[in-house]
C-alpha positions in Angstrom: -8.7 -21.6 32.8 -12.0 -21.8 30.4 -12.2 -24.1 27.7 -15.4 -25.9 26.3 -16.1 -27.8 23.2 -16.4 -25.8 19.7 -19.5 -24.4 18.7 -20.0 -22.3 15.7 -20.1 -18.5 16.1 -23.1 -16.8 14.6 -22.5 -14.7 11.4 -22.3 -11.2 12.5 -23.6 -9.9 9.2 -26.0 -11.4 6.2 -26.8 -10.1 2.8 -30.2 -11.6 1.8 -30.0 -9.5 -1.5 -32.4 -6.7 -0.2 -31.7 -6.2 3.2 -28.9 -6.4 5.8 -29.0 -8.5 8.8 -26.5 -7.9 11.8 -26.1 -9.5 15.0 -26.3 -6.5 17.9 -23.2 -6.9 19.3 -24.3 -4.3 22.2 -26.6 -7.4 23.4 -23.9 -10.2 23.8 -23.3 -12.4 25.6 -26.7 -12.1 26.9 -28.8 -12.0 23.8 -28.1 -12.8 20.2 -30.5 -10.2 18.7 -30.2 -9.8 14.9 -31.2 -6.3 13.5 -32.3 -5.8 10.0 -31.1 -2.8 8.3 -32.3 -1.5 5.0 -30.4 1.8 4.3 -27.7 4.5 5.1 -29.5 5.9 8.1 -30.0 3.0 9.9 -26.6 1.6 9.3 -25.0 4.4 9.9 -26.9 4.4 13.5 -25.7 0.9 14.2 -22.0 1.5 13.4 -22.3 4.6 15.5 -23.4 2.8 18.5 -21.4 -0.3 18.3 -24.4 -2.3 17.1 -21.7 -3.4 14.4 -18.3 -3.0 15.2 -14.7 -3.9 14.1 -12.9 -2.1 11.4 -13.5 -4.6 8.7 -16.7 -5.4 9.3 -17.9 -1.8 9.4 -16.3 -1.2 6.3 -18.6 -4.4 4.7 -21.5 -2.9 6.7 -21.3 0.5 5.2 -20.7 -0.9 1.5 -23.9 -2.8 2.0 -25.7 0.5 3.7 -25.0 2.4 0.5 -25.9 -0.1 -1.8 -29.3 -0.3 -0.3 -29.9 3.6 -0.2 -29.1 3.9 -3.8 -31.1 0.7 -4.4 -34.5 2.5 -2.9 -33.3 5.6 -4.4 -31.3 5.5 -7.7 -30.1 8.8 -8.3 -26.2 10.2 -7.9 -27.7 12.6 -4.9 -29.0 10.0 -3.2 -25.7 8.2 -3.5 -23.7 11.1 -2.5 -25.7 11.9 0.5 -25.7 8.5 1.8 -22.0 8.1 1.1 -21.3 11.4 3.1 -23.5 9.8 6.0 -22.0 6.5 6.3 -18.3 7.7 6.0 -18.6 10.3 8.9 -20.3 7.6 11.1 -16.9 6.7 13.1 -13.7 8.6 11.8 -10.6 6.3 13.0 -11.0 3.0 11.2 -9.8 3.5 7.8 -11.9 0.4 6.2 -15.2 2.8 6.6 -14.4 5.3 4.4 -12.5 3.0 2.1 -15.6 1.0 1.3 -17.9 4.0 1.0 -15.3 5.5 -1.5 -15.3 1.9 -3.4 -19.2 1.8 -3.5 -19.4 5.4 -4.7 -17.0 5.3 -7.3 -18.1 1.9 -9.0 -21.8 3.3 -9.0 -20.8 6.5 -10.4 -18.5 4.8 -13.2 -21.5 2.7 -14.2 -23.8 5.5 -14.7 -27.4 6.6 -14.2 -29.0 3.5 -15.4 -26.6 1.2 -13.6 -26.0 2.8 -10.4 -28.2 0.0 -8.1 -26.4 -3.0 -9.5 -23.2 -1.6 -9.6 -23.1 -0.8 -5.8 -25.0 -4.1 -4.9 -21.6 -5.7 -6.7 -19.2 -3.5 -5.4 -20.6 -4.4 -1.7 -20.6 -7.9 -2.4 -17.1 -8.2 -3.7 -16.1 -6.1 -0.5 -17.6 -8.8 1.4 -16.1 -11.9 -0.5 -12.5 -10.2 -0.3 -12.8 -9.6 3.5 -13.5 -13.6 4.1 -10.5 -14.0 1.9 -8.2 -11.4 3.6 -9.2 -13.0 7.1 -8.2 -16.6 6.1 -4.8 -15.2 4.5 -3.8 -13.1 7.6 -4.5 -15.6 9.8 -1.9 -18.3 8.1 0.8 -15.4 7.8 0.6 -14.1 11.3 0.5 -17.5 12.7 3.4 -18.5 10.3 5.7 -15.6 11.8 4.7 -16.4 15.2 5.9 -19.9 14.9 9.3 -19.1 13.2 10.2 -17.5 16.7 8.3 -19.1 19.4 9.4 -22.3 21.1 7.9 -25.5 20.7 4.8 -26.3 22.9 2.1 -24.8 24.8 2.2 -20.6 24.9 0.5 -17.9 26.1 -1.1 -15.2 24.0 -2.5 -11.9 25.1 -5.1 -9.9 23.2 -6.9 -6.9 23.3 -10.6 -5.8 22.6 -12.1 -7.9 20.1 -10.6 -8.8 16.5 -12.2 -12.1 15.8 -15.3 -13.3 14.0 -17.5 -10.6 15.3 -15.2 -7.8 14.1 -14.5 -9.2 10.3 -15.5 -11.4 7.8 -14.6 -15.1 8.2 -12.2 -15.8 11.0 -11.2 -12.2 11.8 -8.0 -10.2 12.4 -6.0 -10.5 15.6 -8.1 -13.1 17.1 -8.4 -15.1 13.6 -4.2 -15.4 14.0 -4.9 -16.6 17.3 -7.0 -19.2 16.2 -4.9 -20.4 13.4 -2.0 -20.6 15.8 -4.3 -22.9 18.2 -4.6 -25.0 15.2 -1.0 -25.5 15.4 -0.3 -26.1 19.0 -1.7 -25.7 22.8 -2.6 -21.8 23.1 -3.8 -20.4 26.4 -5.3 -16.5 25.6 -5.3 -13.7 28.0 -8.2 -11.5 27.0 -8.1 -7.9 28.2 -11.3 -6.4 29.6 -11.1 -3.1 27.0 -12.9 -0.9 29.0 -15.0 1.0 29.5 -17.4 -1.1 27.0 -15.7 -4.2 27.7 -15.6 -5.6 24.1 -13.1 -8.1 25.5 -14.9 -9.2 28.6 -18.1 -9.5 26.7 -17.1 -10.6 23.0 -13.8 -12.1 23.0 -14.3 -14.5 25.8 -17.7 -15.2 24.1 -15.8 -16.2 20.8 -13.0 -18.1 22.7 -15.4 -19.9 24.1 -16.9 -21.1 21.3 -13.8 -21.9 19.6 -12.6 -24.2 22.3 -9.5 -22.3 22.6 -8.6 -22.2 26.8 -8.5 -18.5 27.8 -8.9 -16.1 30.9 -10.2 -12.8 31.5 -7.7 -10.1 32.2 -8.1 -6.9 34.4 -6.6 -4.4 31.7 -4.2 -2.9 34.4 -2.9 -5.8 34.9 -1.6 -6.4 31.4 1.9 -5.0 31.7 2.9 -6.7 34.8 2.0 -10.1 33.4 4.0 -9.7 30.3 6.9 -8.5 32.4 6.7 -11.4 34.4 7.4 -13.8 31.7 3.8 -15.1 31.7 3.0 -14.1 28.2 5.0 -15.4 24.8 3.3 -13.1 22.6 0.8 -10.3 22.2 -1.7 -10.2 19.2 -4.3 -7.4 18.4 -6.2 -6.1 15.4 -5.9 -2.6 14.0 -8.1 0.0 12.8 -5.9 2.2 10.5 -2.1 2.1 9.6 0.0 5.1 8.4 2.2 4.8 5.7 5.4 4.7 8.2 3.7 1.7 9.8 2.3 3.6 12.9 -0.8 1.6 14.0 -3.9 2.9 15.6 -6.3 0.6 17.7 -8.7 0.2 20.8 -7.3 2.4 23.4 -4.8 0.6 25.7 -2.7 -1.3 22.6 0.0 1.2 23.0 0.7 0.2 26.6 0.6 -3.3 25.6 3.2 -2.7 22.9 5.3 -0.9 25.3 5.4 -3.6 27.9 6.0 -6.4 24.9 9.2 -4.4 23.7 10.4 -3.9 27.0 9.8 -7.8 27.6 11.3 -8.9 24.2 8.4 -10.6 23.0 6.3 -10.1 19.9 3.8 -7.5 19.4 1.8 -8.2 16.2 -1.3 -6.3 14.5 -3.0 -7.7 12.2 -5.7 -6.5 9.7 -6.7 -6.5 5.8 -4.7 -4.1 3.8 -7.5 -1.9 3.3 -7.1 -0.8 6.7 -3.7 1.0 5.4 -3.8 4.4 4.4 -0.6 5.5 2.7 -2.2 9.3 2.7 -1.0 9.5 5.8 2.6 10.0 6.6 2.7 9.0 10.5 0.1 8.1 13.0 0.1 11.8 14.2 -2.2 12.4 11.5 -5.2 9.7 12.5 -8.1 11.2 13.8 -8.6 9.6 17.2 -12.5 9.2 18.1 -13.6 10.6 21.5 -16.9 9.0 22.5 -19.3 10.1 24.8 -18.4 10.4 28.6 -21.6 8.3 29.8 -19.9 5.0 28.4 -17.2 5.7 31.1 -19.4 7.0 33.9 -22.4 4.7 33.5 -22.4 2.5 36.7 -19.3 4.4 38.3 -19.1 5.4 41.6 -17.4 9.2 41.1 -18.3 12.9 42.1 -21.4 14.1 40.2 -20.4 16.5 37.3 -16.9 14.6 37.0 -15.3 15.9 33.7 -14.3 12.7 31.5 -12.1 11.9 28.6 -12.9 8.8 26.7 -10.8 8.5 23.6 -11.9 5.2 21.6 -8.1 4.4 20.1 -4.4 5.2 20.7 -1.7 5.1 18.3 1.4 2.7 18.5 4.4 4.1 16.9 6.1 1.3 14.0 8.9 0.5 16.2 7.0 -1.0 18.5 5.1 -3.3 16.5 7.1 -6.8 15.5 4.9 -7.8 12.7 2.5 -5.9 10.4 0.2 -8.7 9.0 -2.4 -8.2 6.1 -3.4 -10.6 3.5 -0.5 -10.1 1.7 2.0 -10.9 4.0 3.7 -10.0 7.1 5.9 -7.2 7.6 8.9 -7.4 9.4 10.6 -5.0 10.4 8.0 -2.6 9.8 9.3 0.1 7.8 7.7 2.4 5.1 8.9 0.0 2.2 7.3 -2.9 4.2 3.9 -1.5 4.8 3.8 -0.6 1.2 4.4 -4.1 0.4 1.7 -5.2 2.4 -0.9 -2.6 1.6 
């Protein structure tokens, strides 16, 4: 059981008015290296290699990447070229395309003489709104859990990283947990999130800085611990939500939702309304990113030439989601009408 005094977490992203400074999350927890980004190409590259990650945060970063690109070359052609490059960096998270579309539309609406200032203003607005969304959804998620949890200490499981490294402000799923920990004693079981270990490297790093009691959990042990009664709730972030409430999140989330449903405990998926894609009728239409085999095979003891599958996300059906939480409230039960209400 690890806990330590609270230490301020460095911001994962800082805009200085001309360049974007991001904490390279591939180097954590060993090093806190800051990268300086100046346009669409380097921002897209940072998103692809997960130096910047987390659905809300890659939306904010992409917005600034496009704004910097058009500030450097204030033409409609540069704007549209940068937008296409950034939107294609990662396919699953809705926030990325949503943010790029919003900056593109704002700049084009402003006209050729105001492309750059309009793009910057739109990017800054997206970041401000994401900070506010993190705070609001944390409260809504904690309120929903408080309404059903027994009084006293609780153990909450989470997967991947959905805290201050994944979004502006407090984060999404981990933000809900942090808010709950402000109200009662909470012990967090953090899944490793293989193969890139965002849970082991990033969530544990954040929890230690937050001073929240926690343990690292082998991914394969999660379902068994849920069944044993050791866990009172599962809370995760999310990357895209279809109109019917199906949720895409870090691969392994679906299994946790199945186990939570079987054990009769709440499974909460939390994220900003910008993650909801009402154009998709169901999760069957969500594109699942398949990453390079090297992420799995690096350092693995296996037969040379072994084929590998490396999907980065899976889809959890709406009926397994106890509550879908955004800054606009908690949808319970998760129906199409409830999703529209919090979108």
